[in-house]
N, C-alpha and C positions, 0 to 999 in steps of 0.2 A: 214544389211547384206543381200545380194542377192545371191542366189544359182541359177546358170544357168544349165539347162538340154537340150542340143541341141539334135536334131535327129541324130542317128548314121549314119555316111556317108559311112562306109566301105560296099561294095557290099556283100549281103548275111547276114549281121548282123541284126537280128530281135529283139534283146533285147533292153531294155532301162535302163538307169543307176539308176533310182528310180521310183517306182510305186506310184500311188496316195496315197496308205496307208502309204508308207514311208514318203512322203511329208507332209501328214496331221499331223504326229507326231510333225513336226517342225514348221508348220504354226501356230499350236496352242500355240507355244512358242514365236511367234512373228517374225519368220524368213520368209523372202520373197523368193518366187521361181518364176523363169521365165522359162517356158517350151516351146520349139519350137512346133508349130502345127504338129500333127501327130507323135510326138516322140515315143509314146507308142503303136501306132496303130497296128504294126506288131506283138506285144506281147499280144494284146487283151485289152490294156488299152487306152480308148478313151479320146479325149480332154475334153469332159464335165465332166469326172470323175476327171481329174486334176483340173478343175475349182471348182468342188464341194469340193475338198480337200484344196482349198485355194490358188492354184497357178494361176499366170497370164500367158496367152498364148501370144506367139510372133511368127509371121511368118518369120521374117527376122533373119537369123542366126547370122549375124554380129552384130545386135543389142544386142543379148544375150551375146556375148563375150564382147561387149563394156560396157554393164551395170552390168554384174555379178562380184562379188568379188571372187566367187568360181565356177569353172566349174567341173561338174561330167560327165564322159563319161564311156562307157563300153570299147570300143577299142579306146584309145586316141593316142596321138603322139607316134610314134615308133611301136605300135601294129598295127595301121592302116597304112601300107606302100603303100596302093593303092592311097589314096587321103587325108590322114590325114594332110599332110603338107599344104593343102589349107587353114587351119585355123591358121597357124602360124602368118601371118601378123595381125591377129585380137587380138593376145595376148597383154597384157599390163603389165607394171612393177607393181609388188606387187600382181598381181592376182595369185590365186592358182588353179591348174588343177590336178585332181585326176582321175585315171582310170588305165586300163591295158596298159602298155607301152613297154612290152618285153625288159626290161632294159639290160639283158645280151645278147640278140640276136641282139639288135639295140642300142649299147652303145653310139654311136655318138649323138643320140637324146638328151642325158643329157646335153651335151655342147650346142647344138642348143637351147634347152629350157632355159638354164641359160643365154644365150646371149640376150634373150627377156626381162629378168628381172622378169619373172614369176617364181613361185615356182611349182615344179612338184613332185607329189607323185605317185610312181609306186606301184600299189596294189599287184603285184606279189611278192613284197619284204616284205609283212607283216610277221613278225617273228612268228614262230610256238610256241607261248607261250600261257598259258591258258587265260590270259586277252585279247588276240588278236584273239581268235578263231572266234568270231562273226564278224570279219573284213576279214577273210581269203577267198578271192575270188577264189583262186586256188582250195581249198578244195570244195567250193560250186559248182564250175563248173565241177570239176572232178567227183563229185557225180553223176551229170546228165549225163556226158559222159559215165561213167561206166554202168549206167542203159541202156542208149540208145544203146550202143555197142552190148549188148546181144540181144536186139530186132531186130536190123538190121542184125545181124549175123544169127539169127533164121529165119528171113524172106528170106534170101538168101540160106538157107540150103534146100536140098531135103528131109531132115528128120524132124520128129516132135521132140519136146523137151521132153515131159514126157513119161513115160512108159504107154502103153495102152494095156489092155487085151480085145481082141475082138473076135467075132465069126470067124474071118478070121485069128486068131493067135495073138500072143503077139508081140507088137511093142516095141522094146528096147528103153530106154531113150537115149537122146543125151549125148555123152561124151564130156565134155567141159573142156578146160584148160585155166586158166587165168595166164598170164605171167606178174608178177609185182603186188605186194600186197600193193600198196599205196591206196589212197582214191578211185580212179577210179577202181582199181583192186578189192578191197574188195566189192565195190558196185556191180560190175559185178558178183562176186561170189554169193552174196546174191540174186541178181535178177535171175541168172541162176538156183540157188537152188529152189527159189520160183516157177519157171516155171516147175520144175521137172527133171532137168538135173542131171547127175552124174558129180560133179564138183571137179576138182583138181586145185591147184594153186601153182605157183613157184615164189620165190623171193630170190635174193642173200643175203638179210639181214636175219640173224639168228633170229632177234627179230620178224620177220613177222610170224613165225610159229604159235604162239598162236592166232594172229589176224585172220589168215586163218581159223583155227579151229573154232573160235568164230562165223563165218558167215556160218558155215555148210559145208565148203570145206575140202578136204583132201590135206595136204601139200605134194608137191613133194620134196624129199630130195636127193640131189646129193652129190657126194664125192668131195667137193670143199672147199677151204679155204676162209671163208667169214668174217673174223674178221674185215677187213678194208673196208667193202662194204657200210658203211653208214656214212654220215657226221653228224655234230652236229645238223643240222636242221631236221634230220629224212629222208633226201632224199638219194637215191642211188647214190654212187660216181662212177665216170668214172673208168672202169676197164682196166687192161692191155690186150694186144692182146693174150698173152698166156692164161690168165684166160678165155677170151671169146671163144677161140678155144676149150678148154677143156669143157666148158659149153655146146657149141654146140654139141660136140661129145656125151655127156651124155644125152642131151635132144632129140636127133634124134629118139630114140625108143619110148620115151614118146609121142612125137608129132605124130608118125605114128599111134597111137591108138585113136586119137581124131577125133571128128566130127566138133567141133567149137573151134577155138583158138582165144583168145583176148590178144593182146600184149599192154602193158601200160608203158613200161620202158623208161623213159625220164630223162635226166640230164639237169638241168637248164643252159641255155646258151651254150649248146654243142650239137653236132649231136647225135641223138639217136643211141644206140648200136645195132648192127646187132645180133639178137638172132636167127633168122630163115633164113638160107641160101637157095639159089636156090636148092642146093643138098638135103637139108632137106625137101623141098617142094616136090621133086620127090619121096620121100619115103612115102608121105602121101596118104591116101585113096582118090580115086576120090569122089567128092562131099563135101570134107572138106572145111570149110569156115574160113578164117583168117580176123579178124577185127583189123587193126593196128591203135591204138589210138596215136601212136607216129609218125604218118605220117607227121605231120607239122614240125617235126625236122629231117626229112629224113627217118623215119620209122625203125621199129624193124625187118621187113622182107626185105630181099634183093630185092625182086621183087615189093615192094610197090610203087605206084605212087599216089601222093597227089591228092585227088578229083576224082580219077578214080577207076574203077573196072577192075582188071587184072585176067585173067583165064590162069593158067599154069598147065599142066598135070592133068586137071580135078579139080584143086583146085582154088577156088575163093578167091581173095585177095582184100580187101576193104581198101582204104586209106582215111577215112572220114576227112573232114575239119570242125572245129568249131561246133562240135556236140551239145554243150550246146545251141547254137543259134536255133537249130531245136526244142528245147523245150522252146520256148521264154517266155511263160507265167511264168512258174516256174523258169526259168533261171533269169528273171527280178526280180521276187520276192526274190530270194536268193541273187542276186547281190545287189538289192536295200537295203536289210537288212544290208548287209556288209557296204554299203555306209552310211546308216542311222546311224550305230554305229560309223563309222569313223567320221562323222560330230560331234557327241557328244564328240569325242576326240580332235577335232580341235577348238571348240568354248568354251569360258569361260562362266561363269554364266551370264554375261551380253550380250551374243551373239556375242562377238567379236572374231576374229581369233587370236589364240595364239599358236605358235609353240614352244614347249619345247624340245630342242635338247638333253636334258639330259634324256628324256624319250626314252626307247628302240624302241618303235613303230615309233616315229617320226624320230629318228636317223637312223633307218634301211630302211625307205621307201622314204625319201626325196632325190631325185637325182639331183635337181636343186633348188637353192635358192640364192637370193641376188647377181645375176650374177656370181655365182660360182657353182661348183659341190662338195657338202659337203660329199657325200657318198664315203667311203674309196675304196670299190671295183670298183665303177664306175670311180673314178679318175684314177685308174690303167688302166682300159680298154680304156679310152680316152687319155691316155698319159700325165696326169697332175701330177705334183709332189705331194708327200704325204703331208698332212697337219701336222703341228707340234702337237705333243701329248700335251694335257693340263697338266699344271704344278699343282700338288696337293699342296694346302697350308699346311704348317706344323702346327701341333697342338701345343699348349703350352707345352704339356707333351713331345712331340718329341724334341722341342727346348731346354727344360731343360735338357733332357737326353744327347743331343748332346753337350751341354756346360759343362757337368760334374756336374751339380748341383743336389743336393738331392731333391727328391720329398717330 
């Protein structure tokens, strides 16, 4: 079994799919790794460290794809829409590729991958169940994004974060509002609190209240009906225009009191909801900073521009892209651990690839296999007919009851 780790090709992507420490766990079990030269350099992991961990180095990218049974990437096909398709001709039937693939944002990729005969695992689809937590790349990367959002917001603010009592007078602490209390939002709350800010947080999900309090923030409670605001996976659901209009009305006064606002509300596969309108920005204090973590899906602020800094009415609006990549060392460490755990789920005791489609993790993450698209939601998105439901075998007891025989 050979695992290939090619260098990330998307511009600005500094992470690597597995670190030397992740690889060493598996080379000690007899698994071979082929790592492209310089794959971990931008994240601080050098070629000689990979060699010391037992991996072989390869300069030619096509050789890695031709030789490997499994390919691990950070931004794989679909997620890398800049030049990810350049690797498609190198894929071979029976090969497995795992990485972030933006399955709901780029659903056509599932059919393209299926046509190559390769198997594709979209890491964004890892179910939020306890035994899959250590494979959850979205939570890993959101943790880093929430942390970094506070730092870049503070660095753009004309105010300091903590309260200081000085000979020149008392400097008041930064008032910070986190919008969205998912993994990124909660980490942003905790980071801002550690830096000394006065932190409030808002989330449409009623269940988020206790989580907000647990990280030292004060929940903002609005007079809204929120019973249907959360899906079964724990993500916020897309809301109606009427709900969003009422939400914006109630939030306007809260936003006007803040110095730093971090928005994190994203719906998988859909445009980010507008939580902060241009009119709401006009009501904010000059010097206020907005960090829009939903910028890659259109942004939570009406004025956000991806990858740019916008200044409107004295308010600075940041639309950062791929924040986790800016913390590439720990981003790779966390992503690599997710992939290390995934590998343990893919290989049997003899080190052979085994896909069990009765297992929820495999069933929910495989979007291409055996020249087909087995994932129910992905089939809908690419216009394929639904697969027939499996027929459950009748038990002997059921057969007896149906025939009227006594047990």
